C-alpha positions in Angstrom: 29.0 -9.8 13.3 32.5 -9.3 12.1 34.1 -12.6 10.9 37.7 -13.5 10.8 37.9 -13.2 7.0 36.8 -9.6 7.1 39.8 -7.5 6.0 38.3 -4.3 7.5 39.8 -3.1 10.8 37.1 -1.5 12.9 37.6 1.4 15.3 37.2 0.2 18.9 35.0 2.4 21.1 37.8 3.2 23.5 39.6 4.9 20.6 36.9 7.5 20.1 38.0 9.7 22.9 41.6 9.8 21.4 40.2 10.5 18.0 38.0 13.4 19.2 40.9 14.9 21.2 43.1 14.7 18.1 40.4 16.5 16.0 40.1 19.2 18.7 43.8 19.7 18.9 44.0 20.0 15.1 41.2 22.5 15.0 42.8 24.6 17.7 46.0 24.8 15.7 44.0 25.9 12.7 42.1 28.5 14.7 38.8 26.9 13.8 35.8 26.6 16.2 36.5 23.6 18.4 33.6 21.2 19.0 33.4 19.6 22.4 32.7 16.1 21.2 33.6 14.6 24.6 30.9 16.7 26.3 28.2 15.7 23.8 27.1 12.3 25.2 24.3 11.9 22.7 26.6 12.4 19.7 29.2 10.0 21.2 26.5 7.3 21.8 25.3 7.7 18.2 28.8 7.3 16.8 29.3 4.2 19.0 26.0 2.7 17.8 26.9 3.4 14.1 30.3 1.9 14.5 28.7 -1.2 16.1 26.2 -1.6 13.2 28.8 -1.4 10.4 30.5 -4.5 11.8 27.4 -6.6 11.0 27.3 -8.7 7.9 24.3 -6.7 6.6 26.7 -4.2 5.2 28.6 -6.5 2.8 31.7 -4.5 1.8 33.8 -1.5 2.6 31.7 0.8 0.4 28.4 -0.2 2.0 29.9 0.3 5.4 31.4 3.7 4.5 28.2 4.9 2.9 26.2 3.9 6.0 28.7 5.5 8.3 28.7 8.7 6.3 24.9 8.9 6.0 24.3 8.3 9.6 26.7 10.9 10.8 25.8 13.5 8.2 22.0 13.2 8.2 21.6 14.6 11.7 24.8 16.6 11.8 25.9 14.3 14.6 29.4 15.7 15.0 28.9 19.3 13.9 26.2 19.9 16.5 28.9 19.3 19.2 30.1 22.8 18.4 27.0 24.4 19.8 26.4 21.9 22.6 
């Protein structure tokens, strides 16, 4: 798991709701389709799981963690499917 020498600051699960609300507010201002992330429980659980896994030492540096995070969210369109949910 994350050790004290790790310079990366991880997103706590309780922050996801605020992040999703900020994205929704931004998209509303831009007149873009607004996904309902908070209503898509499966997507939220997947994001939480991915955020947990990137804290493990298996992903050695920032780039490994970022690549894994990007790949996991993009491969199933985890967040974009919230638009149609």
